[in-house]
N, C-alpha and C positions, 0 to 999 in steps of 0.2 A: 750156636752162639759167635762164631767167626760171621756168618750173614749178618747179624745185628750190626757187630762193629763195622763192616763194609758201608752198612746203609747210614749209620752215625757218619764215619769218614765220609760219603758222599755228600751227605747234608752238610757238613762242615765246609765241603769243598765248594759247594754251591752259593752256602752265604757268603764265603771268601771272595768268589768271584762276582757276587753281586756287590759287594762293596769296591772294588774295583771299577764297576761300572758307576758308582754313585760318586766316586773320586774323581773321575773324568768331568760328570755334570757340574761338580764344584768347582773347578779350576776353571773349565769356561767360562763360569761366572765369574771367578774372580779377576780373569783377565780385562773384564767389560766395567769394572767398578773402581772410578777414582776416589771415592770417599774413605780414609784411613780406618775409622771406625768399623766401616763395612767390611773393610778387606779383614781385619782383625776379628771379626765373627765368622767370617769364611775359613781362615786360615786356623782358627779353633776348631770349628767342625772337621777341615780335613786332619788334625791331629786325632779327633775323634775316632775318625774313621781308621787311620794307622794304628793306634792303638788296638781297635776290634780287630784289625785282619791280624794284627801280632796274637793276640789272645787266641785267634781261631787256628794259626798256624799252630801253638804250642798244644792245643787241643788234639789237634792232628797228629802231631809227633807223637805224644802221649798216647796215643791210640795205635799207631806206627810201632812203638816200641813194646807195646803189651801182647802183641800177635806172635 
């Protein structure tokens, strides 16, 4: 059972790291855009990424507490 939780935790951690890489790409795009509407859309995507990262951290925290 512990081995399975470790695999789940590792998967969540990998997803978390992948989202961080996605945020870097979005930030680079944001710097290049001068159109306010486009910037708003990209900022919204950054917020979505951050919310997903927080959800993953909550899930990892729950797994860590249950061991």
